[in-house]
C-alpha positions in Angstrom: 0.3 0.2 0.3 1.3 3.4 -1.0 0.9 5.5 2.2 2.6 8.6 3.8 2.3 9.0 7.6 3.4 11.6 10.1 4.6 11.4 13.8 5.2 14.1 16.6 7.1 14.3 19.9 7.3 16.9 22.3 10.4 17.5 22.9 12.4 19.1 26.3 15.8 21.4 25.7 18.1 18.3 25.6 16.3 16.2 23.9 15.5 19.1 21.2 19.1 19.8 21.0 19.9 16.1 19.8 17.2 16.0 17.2 18.3 19.6 16.0 21.8 17.9 15.6 20.5 14.7 13.9 18.4 17.0 11.3 21.6 19.1 10.7 24.0 16.4 10.3 26.0 18.0 13.5 28.1 16.2 15.7 28.6 12.0 15.3 26.9 10.8 12.6 25.2 7.7 13.0 26.3 4.5 10.6 23.4 4.0 8.6 23.9 7.5 7.0 25.7 7.4 3.8 27.2 10.5 4.1 28.9 10.4 0.5 25.3 11.6 -0.1 24.6 14.4 2.4 25.0 16.4 -0.5 21.3 15.4 -1.3 19.6 16.7 1.5 17.8 20.0 1.8 17.4 22.0 4.7 14.4 24.2 3.7 14.3 26.0 7.1 17.0 25.5 9.8 15.6 24.9 13.4 16.7 27.7 15.6 19.0 26.9 18.5 17.3 26.1 21.7 17.4 29.0 23.7 15.6 30.6 21.2 13.2 28.0 21.4 12.7 28.7 25.2 12.5 32.2 25.1 9.6 32.4 22.0 7.9 29.2 24.4 7.9 31.8 27.8 6.3 34.7 25.0 3.5 32.3 24.2 2.7 30.6 27.4 2.5 34.2 28.5 -0.8 34.7 26.6 -2.7 32.8 29.2 -2.8 32.9 32.8 -0.6 30.5 34.4 0.0 30.0 38.1 3.5 28.7 38.0 6.4 29.6 35.9 7.6 27.5 32.8 9.7 23.8 34.2 13.2 24.0 33.3 12.6 20.1 31.7 9.4 21.4 30.2 8.6 20.9 26.7 10.2 24.0 23.9 9.9 21.9 20.1 7.2 19.8 18.5 9.2 17.9 16.3 7.6 15.1 13.4 8.3 13.2 10.8 7.4 12.6 7.9 7.5 9.1 6.2 6.5 6.7 3.3 5.4 2.8 3.3 8.3 0.8 1.5 5.8 0.9 -2.0 5.6 4.4 -2.0 9.1 5.3 -1.4 10.1 4.9 -5.2 7.3 6.8 -6.3 8.8 10.2 -4.0 12.5 9.6 -5.2 11.0 9.2 -9.0 9.6 13.0 -8.7 12.1 16.1 -8.7 13.6 17.2 -5.8 12.0 20.9 -6.3 8.5 19.0 -6.2 9.5 16.4 -3.4 10.4 19.7 -1.4 7.2 21.4 -2.2 5.2 18.5 -1.4 7.1 18.7 2.5 6.2 22.1 2.9 3.0 21.9 1.7 2.4 19.3 4.8 3.8 21.1 7.5 2.1 24.3 6.4 -0.9 22.6 6.5 0.0 20.8 9.9 0.9 23.7 11.3 -1.8 25.9 10.2 -4.6 22.8 11.7 -2.8 23.4 15.0 -2.8 27.2 15.2 1.4 27.4 15.6 4.4 28.4 13.1 7.3 25.7 11.5 10.9 26.6 12.7 12.7 23.7 10.5 12.2 21.7 7.7 14.8 19.0 6.9 14.8 16.8 4.4 16.5 13.5 4.8 17.7 11.5 1.5 21.3 10.1 2.9 19.7 7.1 4.5 17.8 4.2 3.0 14.3 5.9 3.1 13.2 9.2 2.1 11.7 11.3 4.8 11.7 14.6 6.7 11.8 16.3 10.1 10.1 19.3 11.1 9.5 21.3 14.3 7.4 23.6 15.5 6.8 25.4 19.2 5.9 23.4 21.7 3.2 26.1 22.8 0.6 27.4 20.0 -0.3 31.2 18.8 -2.7 31.0 21.9 -0.4 29.6 24.6 -1.6 26.1 25.1 1.2 23.2 25.4 1.1 21.3 22.3 0.8 18.0 24.0 -2.6 19.3 25.4 -3.6 20.3 21.9 -2.9 17.2 19.8 -4.8 14.8 21.3 -6.1 11.3 19.3 -8.9 13.0 17.0 -6.2 15.7 15.8 -4.0 12.7 15.4 -5.8 11.5 13.0 -6.9 14.6 11.4 -3.1 15.2 10.5 -2.7 11.8 8.8 -6.0 12.9 6.7 -3.9 16.2 5.7 -1.0 14.9 4.9 -2.8 12.2 2.7 -4.4 14.7 0.9 -1.7 16.5 -0.4 0.0 13.6 -1.8 -3.2 12.0 -3.3 -2.5 13.5 -6.6 0.6 10.6 -6.8 -1.7 7.9 -5.6 0.0 7.8 -2.3 -2.8 7.8 0.9 -2.9 7.9 4.7 -2.1 4.7 6.8 -4.2 2.2 7.2 -7.5 2.6 8.9 -8.5 2.3 12.6 -10.2 -0.6 12.6 -8.1 -2.5 10.2 -5.3 -1.8 12.7 -7.5 -3.1 16.1 -8.2 -6.6 13.5 -5.0 -6.9 13.1 -3.6 -6.5 17.0 -1.9 -3.5 16.3 0.3 -1.7 19.3 -2.4 0.7 21.5 -0.8 4.0 19.5 -1.9 2.8 16.3 -5.6 2.4 17.0 -6.2 4.8 20.2 -8.5 7.5 18.4 -11.4 8.3 20.6 -11.9 11.4 22.7 -11.4 11.1 26.5 -15.1 11.3 27.0 -15.9 8.2 24.7 -13.7 6.5 26.3 -14.8 6.8 29.5 -18.1 5.9 28.7 -16.9 2.4 26.4 -13.8 1.4 28.4 -15.9 -0.7 31.3 -17.8 -2.5 28.6 -14.8 -3.4 26.6 -13.1 -4.4 29.6 -15.9 -7.0 30.5 -16.3 -7.9 26.8 -12.7 -8.6 26.7 -12.4 -10.6 30.2 -15.3 -12.8 28.8 -13.4 -13.3 25.4 -10.5 -14.5 27.1 -12.0 -16.7 29.5 -14.0 -18.3 26.2 -10.8 -18.4 24.5 -9.6 -20.1 27.4 -12.1 -22.5 28.1 -11.7 -23.1 23.9 -8.1 -24.1 24.3 -9.3 -26.4 27.3 -11.7 -28.3 25.0 -9.5 -28.5 22.1 -6.8 -29.7 24.4 -8.8 -32.7 25.9 -10.1 -33.4 22.3 -6.6 -33.6 21.0 -5.7 -35.8 24.0 -8.5 -38.4 24.0 -7.3 -38.7 19.6 -3.9 -39.0 21.1 -5.3 -42.1 23.1 -7.4 -43.6 20.9 -5.0 -43.7 18.3 -1.9 -45.3 21.2 -4.8 -47.7 21.6 -5.3 -48.7 17.7 -8.8 -48.0 17.7 -11.1 -47.3 15.3 -9.7 -45.5 12.2 -6.1 -44.4 12.7 -6.0 -42.5 9.4 -9.4 -40.3 10.4 -8.2 -40.1 13.8 -4.8 -38.9 12.9 -6.4 -36.2 10.6 -9.0 -35.0 14.0 -6.2 -35.0 15.9 -4.1 -32.6 13.4 -7.7 -30.5 13.3 -8.0 -30.3 17.2 -4.3 -29.0 17.0 -4.4 -26.7 14.8 -7.9 -25.3 16.4 -5.8 -25.2 19.6 -2.9 -23.2 18.8 -5.2 -20.6 16.4 -6.9 -20.6 20.5 -4.0 -20.1 21.8 -3.0 -17.0 19.5 -7.0 -15.8 20.4 -5.8 -15.6 23.7 -2.8 -13.9 23.2 -4.5 -11.0 21.1 -7.3 -10.9 23.9 -4.6 -10.5 26.6 -2.5 -7.9 24.8 -6.2 -6.3 24.5 -6.6 -6.6 27.8 -3.4 -4.7 28.6 -3.7 -1.7 26.4 -7.5 -1.4 27.7 -6.0 -1.0 31.6 -3.8 1.4 30.1 -6.2 3.6 28.9 -8.0 2.8 32.1 -5.2 4.0 34.4 -4.4 7.2 32.0 -8.1 8.1 31.4 -8.4 11.1 33.9 -4.6 11.6 34.3 -5.1 15.3 33.9 -8.6 15.3 36.0 -8.6 16.3 39.6 -8.3 13.4 42.2 -11.5 12.3 43.4 -12.2 12.9 46.7 -12.4 10.0 49.3 -14.9 8.6 51.2 -14.9 8.2 54.6 -16.6 4.5 56.3 -17.4 4.5 59.4 -19.0 1.6 61.7 -22.6 1.7 63.2 -24.5 -1.0 64.8 -28.0 -0.9 63.9 -31.4 -2.8 64.5 -32.3 -5.3 62.3 -35.2 -6.7 64.0 -36.4 -8.9 67.0 -36.1 -12.6 67.5 -39.1 -14.4 68.7 -38.2 -13.3 72.8 -38.3 -9.6 71.7 -34.4 -9.7 72.0 -33.1 -7.0 69.5 -30.8 -8.4 66.6 -28.2 -6.0 65.2 -25.6 -5.7 62.6 -22.7 -4.1 62.1 -22.7 -1.7 58.8 -20.1 0.5 57.5 -21.9 3.8 56.6 -20.8 6.8 54.7 -21.0 10.6 56.4 -22.9 13.1 54.8 -20.0 15.4 54.2 -17.7 12.2 52.6 -21.0 11.9 49.9 -21.2 15.4 49.3 -17.4 15.9 49.2 -17.2 12.3 46.7 -19.9 13.7 44.1 -18.4 17.7 43.9 -15.3 15.2 43.1 -16.7 13.2 40.5 -18.7 16.4 39.1 -15.4 18.5 38.8 -13.8 15.6 37.1 -16.8 15.1 34.7 -16.4 19.1 34.2 -13.1 18.8 33.4 -13.8 16.5 30.4 -16.2 18.3 29.4 -14.1 21.5 29.3 -11.2 19.6 27.2 -13.8 18.2 24.3 -15.2 22.0 24.4 -11.3 23.3 23.6 -11.1 20.6 20.9 -14.4 21.7 19.2 -13.1 25.9 19.5 -10.2 25.1 18.1 -11.9 23.5 15.1 -13.8 26.4 14.6 -11.2 28.8 14.8 -9.1 26.7 12.4 -11.7 26.9 9.8 -12.4 30.2 10.1 -8.8 31.0 9.7 -8.8 28.8 6.5 -11.7 30.5 5.0 -10.4 34.0 5.7 -7.2 32.8 4.2 -9.3 31.4 1.5 -10.9 34.9 0.7 -7.2 36.9 1.1 -6.3 34.3 -1.6 -9.0 34.5 -4.1 -8.7 38.9 -3.6 -5.1 38.8 -4.4 -5.5 36.5 -7.3 -8.2 39.1 -8.7 -5.9 41.9 -8.2 -2.9 40.2 -9.7 -5.6 39.5 -12.8 -5.9 42.7 -12.6 -2.8 44.0 -12.9 -2.0 41.2 -16.0 -5.0 43.0 -17.2 -3.4 46.6 -17.5 0.2 45.0 -18.1 -1.6 43.6 -21.4 -3.5 46.8 -22.7 -0.2 48.5 -22.0 2.3 46.1 -23.9 -0.4 45.8 -26.7 -0.4 49.7 -27.0 3.2 49.8 -27.3 3.2 47.2 -29.7 1.0 49.4 -32.5 3.6 52.4 -31.5 6.2 50.4 -32.2 4.3 49.3 -35.4 3.4 52.8 -36.5 7.4 53.7 -36.0 8.7 50.8 -38.1 5.8 51.8 -40.6 6.8 55.4 -39.9 10.5 55.1 -40.6 10.7 52.5 -43.7 8.5 54.7 -45.4 12.2 57.2 -45.3 14.0 56.9 -48.6 17.4 55.9 -48.3 20.1 54.0 -50.1 22.6 51.3 -48.6 25.0 49.0 -49.9 24.3 45.6 -51.1 26.6 43.6 -48.5 24.1 45.8 -45.8 21.3 45.0 -44.1 18.2 45.7 -45.7 16.6 49.1 -43.9 13.3 48.2 -44.3 13.8 45.0 -42.3 15.8 46.5 -39.9 13.3 48.8 -39.1 11.1 46.4 -38.4 12.9 44.1 -36.1 14.0 46.9 -34.0 12.4 49.9 -34.4 13.6 52.0 -31.4 17.2 51.1 -32.4 16.5 52.5 -36.0 14.6 55.9 -34.4 17.7 56.3 -32.2 20.3 56.0 -34.8 18.3 58.8 -36.8 18.0 60.9 -33.9 21.9 60.5 -33.1 22.8 61.1 -36.8 23.9 64.3 -38.1 21.6 65.9 -41.3 23.4 68.0 -43.5 21.3 69.9 -46.6 22.1 69.0 -50.0 20.7 70.1 -53.2 17.6 71.5 -51.1 17.1 68.5 -48.9 18.2 67.4 -45.6 20.4 64.2 -46.1 21.7 61.8 -43.2 25.1 59.9 -44.0 25.8 56.3 -42.1 28.0 53.5 -42.3 26.6 51.6 -45.8 23.8 53.6 -45.7 22.3 57.1 -46.7 19.1 58.1 -45.5 16.7 61.1 -46.2 14.8 62.1 -43.0 11.2 63.5 -43.4 10.8 67.0 -44.5 9.1 69.5 -47.0 11.4 69.2 -50.0 9.7 68.3 -53.3 10.4 64.5 -55.0 13.0 66.1 -57.0 15.2 67.1 -54.3 14.7 64.0 -52.3 15.5 62.2 -55.3 18.1 64.2 -56.3 20.2 64.4 -52.9 19.8 61.2 -52.5 21.5 59.9 -55.4 24.1 62.7 -55.4 25.1 62.0 -51.5 24.9 58.4 -52.2 27.1 58.4 -55.2 29.6 60.1 -53.3 29.5 58.2 -50.3 29.9 54.6 -51.9 33.1 55.9 -53.4 34.2 56.9 -50.2 33.2 53.6 -48.6 34.3 51.4 -51.5 31.0 49.8 -52.1 30.5 46.6 -53.9 26.7 47.2 -55.3 24.2 49.6 -54.3 20.3 49.7 -53.8 17.4 52.4 -53.2 14.7 51.7 -51.5 11.5 54.1 -51.7 7.9 54.5 -51.2 7.3 57.4 -53.4 6.8 56.6 -57.3 7.9 60.1 -58.1 11.2 59.9 -56.5 12.1 56.4 -57.7 11.6 58.2 -61.6 13.7 60.8 -60.5 16.5 58.6 -59.8 16.0 56.2 -62.5 16.5 59.0 -64.7 19.3 60.1 -62.9 21.1 56.7 -63.2 20.6 56.7 -66.8 21.9 60.1 -67.2 25.0 59.1 -65.5 25.6 55.5 -66.9 25.5 54.0 -63.4 24.1 50.9 -61.9 21.8 50.1 -59.1 18.9 48.8 -58.2 15.9 50.8 -57.3 13.1 49.0 -55.4 9.7 50.9 -54.8 7.8 49.4 -52.1 10.2 46.2 -51.9 10.1 45.5 -55.7 12.3 46.2 -58.6 11.1 49.7 -59.6 10.2 49.6 -63.6 9.7 52.8 -65.4 6.1 53.3 -67.2 7.5 53.7 -70.6 9.4 49.7 -70.7 6.4 48.6 -68.5 5.1 46.6 -71.0 8.1 45.5 -72.4 10.7 42.2 -72.7 12.8 44.6 -71.0 10.7 44.7 -68.0 11.2 41.3 -67.1 15.0 41.2 -67.3 14.6 44.2 -65.0 12.7 42.4 -62.2 14.9 39.2 -62.6 18.3 41.3 -62.2 20.0 40.7 -59.3 21.8 43.7 -57.6 25.1 44.5 -58.8 27.8 42.9 -57.2 30.9 44.7 -58.6 31.6 48.5 -58.4 28.2 50.1 -59.9 30.5 53.1 -60.8 30.8 52.7 -64.6 30.0 56.6 -65.9 32.2 58.9 -67.2 35.3 60.2 -64.3 
């Protein structure tokens, strides 16, 4: 069965120090620990030193009315261990370390909330034969109640349920149910999950039932032993069917052995019930003792009129009243303890509901913030797209081995805009021109297409010669500028591709001729484009 289990213990300072040393692998390391695997351990919350725990417990203890100071050997730490059955251990080991740690934190967090306490230590051990985790809480909860009183049987069962709920998605559940443990004859700690009040009501009847079951088992064993003895005598005397008698003998012996096991189970159960009975009212006020007095009373007269008396033991009235008050005090003590458990459960439920409301509010606030952020990003994307469109419309020229201007502004519009702002403009042929390495750009301005084309063409011719461009590509969005560039190129006899809206520019006069197809299929020149005069 793949199961998870949680066990708690309340430790005084000396034992808490030993547990801390064990958790953090300080001092002498036990032989069963593989020190070569110590680096696999996870100290998720380092447990504090004992002095800090003592101070914390004293502060919490002061939150409620107490009649005496805290004892030097009082518990200061409530420690716990999370373990897994042999079938569940491979499942845990197969999980990523981060997921293991997250599950341990979730289990311990739920336990602390359920117990109205905080977590002061959590260490995961992977250097032993089985994966497990040790955790620590102060020995007093937030209301100053000792954890030894807060963690009763029902609460311990609840902690198992919490751990099982966390690991349920991985097919791991809480341990075996109480009824199964009782049937298997497990120890007291495995099945004692009833409240003090329930034990007070049920225990006498259970004791009597256990005694009767023990007596019946003893009687059954005697009968089977007698039958076995008779069968053996019959075999010895060679009377009847020996084979049948032999089978009967084996059956009787088997029944006698089963009866012996039943007797052992009943004796163990009687021992457990007596332990519960002796500790049932351990914390309750001691009962008052009734004072018996001897009295001689007249019970009648005989035929001769002589009084007949009898010595009886009677209880004084004040003793009866004291005894009644004592049992009432014990009964009130039990009811008070039950009320404390109910109150703690209600408080825990209220805290959980408030935490859920706070979590929902946080998630809603995060959702609103995300919506605002998404809107801002979309607005920014729209602005960048507009910027890229605007920049790509500017006439430019570039070397054939340079990055395409349109592709550059589409992928990095902010960098392109910054490059334009940092560039130095110069006026040529009635238009402003910016010259960059391997690129010439016409900024946005009021010049005419002819002025922009002349400035772009002349500055590009000069820059191409100075920077030794292997070829030239003009990129424009205005057909008028493209036509002027074409005319200037033809007049000078220079090479160079003119792109209009990303496609090779074809003058209107040759649009319907075969030369148009040759122009559209031509690649940008890879040799120096200057072929005109001087």
